[in-house]
Structure formats: structure tokens, C-alpha cells
N, C-alpha and C positions, 0 to 999 in steps of 0.2 A: 293799502295792500293786505292782503287778508293773512290769517294764519297758517291756511294750506297753500300758500303760493309761495313762491322762493324768494329769499331777502335779497334786496337789490343794495347797492352800495354809491352814492354817488363822490366822485373823483375829482377833487379840483386840481388843475396842472400847478406843479409846485413854480415858483419865480425865480427866474433865472438867478444865479448866486445864494438863493434861499439854503440854510442847511438841511441836512438831508432829514426825511421825516418818517414815521413808522406811523400805518395807521392802525387805529385799536376800534373794533365795535363794540359799541354797549346797546343791549336791548333792551326795551321798557315792556312790558306786556301788559295788557290792561284786563279786567276780570271779564269772565267767557260771557258767552253769549244770553241776555234776557230780552222781554218782549221790547222795552224800550231801547235795547241796546243790540240790533239784530245779528253781530257778528264781532268775537275778539278782532282784537290789532295787534301787530308787533309791529312798533315803530323801531327804523334801524338808523342811530345817526353814526357816523366818521368823524373821529376826534382824530385831529392830527399832533402827535407829539413832535417836540424837535428836541436836539442834544442843547444842554444848557451851556454857557460859558462856564461854569462849574467843574462839567463832563470831561470839558476839553485838553489836553495836555497842554502846553507852555506855544507850542506849533501848531499853528490851524490848518486844516487841512484846505487846500484849494481845487475845486471841482476841476476834472480834467487832466489830475496829478496824482491821481491818489496812490500807483506804485511808488513814486517818488517821496511824497511824505510817510506812507510807512518803513521806506528805508533810512530813512532822517530820526525818524520815530526809534527805529532800533537801534541805530548808532547812540542817540543819544541814553536811552537805559543800559546799554552794554555799558556804558562810560561810567552810569553811577552803580549799576549793580552787578555789572558781569553779565557773560553771555548767556547764564544759565538764572538768572535772577529775575527773569521777568517770564508774562505769561503773552499768548499769542492776543490774546483779550485787553492785553495792558496796550500794549501795542497799537493797537485799535484806538486806545482811549485816548492815549497821547497823540494820534495821526488826528483826533476831533471827528473819527469816523464810528460808524456803530459796530459791534463784535462781528457780524457775517460780511463787513466791508473789503475785509483783507483776504477772503476765500477767491476772491475776484483774480486775483494775481500770483497768490502763494497758496499752495497746499497744508500748509502747515506750519508751526513756529521753525522745524529744521531749515523748512525753505527758505524763509527769511532770511535766518540766520546765514544761509551758504550764497544766497544773493549778497550779503554784507560782505561775504570773504572774496567773493568773487569781484567784486571792486576793490577791495584792497589787494588784492594780488595781482589786477589789472596794474593798480598806481605803484604799487612796490616794483615790479615790475619797470614800469618806468624810470624812476628812482635808480635804481640799482644799475639798467643801462647804462644811465647818465652817467654817473659816478663812475664806471668802470672804463667806459668808453675805449672797449677793444684793449686794455693794458696799455693806452698810450698815454704819455709819452714815453713812459716805462712802468714794465709791471710792478714792481714794486710800491710803485709813488701812486699807482692806482689801484692796487688794494689797497692802500690808505686810505682812500677817498671811498673804495666799495664800504670798507667795514664802518667807516663815519656815518656815511649815510644810510646805512644798512641801521646802525643804532638811534641815528636820529630819525628813521622814519616811525619806530618801536615809540619813542617820546613824545613825537609829534601827531601821532595818530594809533592812540592807545587803545580805542575803539574797532579801529579796522584789526591792528594787531592781535587783539584778541579774540575777534570773529575767525582768523586766519589761522592762530596756532592753541588757542586754548578753548573753542567751540566744541572741539570733537568733532567737526564738520569733513568724513572724508573728501579729499579729492576726485575718488571718482563720484559722487554724487551725481554730479552731470558734467560732459564733455568738455564746455565751458570753464567750469573750474576746473579742471584738470587741465587744460589746455595753460590758463592762466597761471596757473601754481608750477607749473613747468616750464615756463617761458622765466620765471624769476628764477629757479635753481639753478637752469642752465645758465645764468648768469656767475652764478657763483661758482657752479660747478668748471664752465671753463676759463674763470678766474686761476680756480685751483689747479687744472691742465697746465697751463701757460707758464706759472710759478715754479711747479714741479720741474717745465722743461728745462729752468734756468739753471736748475741745481745740476753740479756734476752726477753722472750715474754711480758712481761709486760713496759718494755723499747723500743720496737718496733714502729716508727712509725703507727698511724694507717690508711688503706689502703683508 
């Protein structure tokens, strides 16, 4: 290929299951044309580089499940450093992918945190609903279960709880997050209303 023509690259198809690769072009230019060298040439070689095991987090990324891998990475990092203690690139590194890979699913780190919070509120709502059980068999007994379930969730799922209540992600970030949060809070609100109804009107605290 002459210096006056466009440079081309030969791309080898990656093997199935192989780690993500980034191609880097290296140009080597020979001396200018002489009588015994009719034209200068430019040789282009594609070098493929892959992430080493040292660059990966403890949990590897399996192709086809990138979003789940990033959510798990975020949970691990929140548990270790708190919701404000890691970067988007660090989550990618922990998941074992390139720094650009997370952008396929998340706009930025805040959107990743919002997705973690969404999953947390969905689980939280289920736990509270099961514990409250519509106040059966008796509202005060159900309230005791509800309070214990709330505390147990915070102890058992600290990363989710932190993303939900400490990351500063507003419920209005997305309709899905708002709906999940409202579902959980509706259980607490419904329990309070039922318990207040059990108290005689003259004994209720003034609003």
C-alpha cells in the first residue's frame, strides 16, 4: 500500500467467549523513495489487546449479561465504599469490562445507582407487604412484624439500603423508581392509617 493511499486494517473475528478486545494501530514508515526504492511504504499492523486478569474485579463479566454484571459490581462497591465512594470506570473495571462498556446500558454513574435503588425498593416493598399482610390477624401484631422486617432488610441488604436512602437519588429520577418507592411507602402509610383507626378519637394525637 503506497503512502498516497488510505490505510486499511485486517480485523480478525473474535473467538466466542474471548475477552473484549481493543485494536490499536501501529504505523511504521520506511525512508522516502530513492532510485532503488521506487516508493515509500506505510505498513499498518493491527494489535489486539485484551484485559488481563489483574484488571478485572473479583467477579468476571460474562458476555450477554453486561447490565447484570454492572449492577452486581455497583452493589459490591457500595458495600465496600458507600454510594459516593466509587467511579463509573471503577464499576466497569470491577465487572471486568472496558471503561466505555457501561455506557451501553447506563448514561452515567447516577443512572447506575438509580437502577440499584430501583431493585432495592422492589425487594423492600415485597418484604414489607409480606410482613404486614394487610394487618392480619391483628394490626398491632402485624405492626411488630413490619418493624422487624424493615430493620432486617436494612441489616441484610446494606448496599441496597444505602443506594435507596443514602445515595441522594430522587424518586423522581424515573417513573419506575418512583413507582417502586411509592409501593414500599404505601405499606407503611397503610399500616399507620389502620393503627390510627384502632385508637379512640379522643385519644388520638392532634394533627
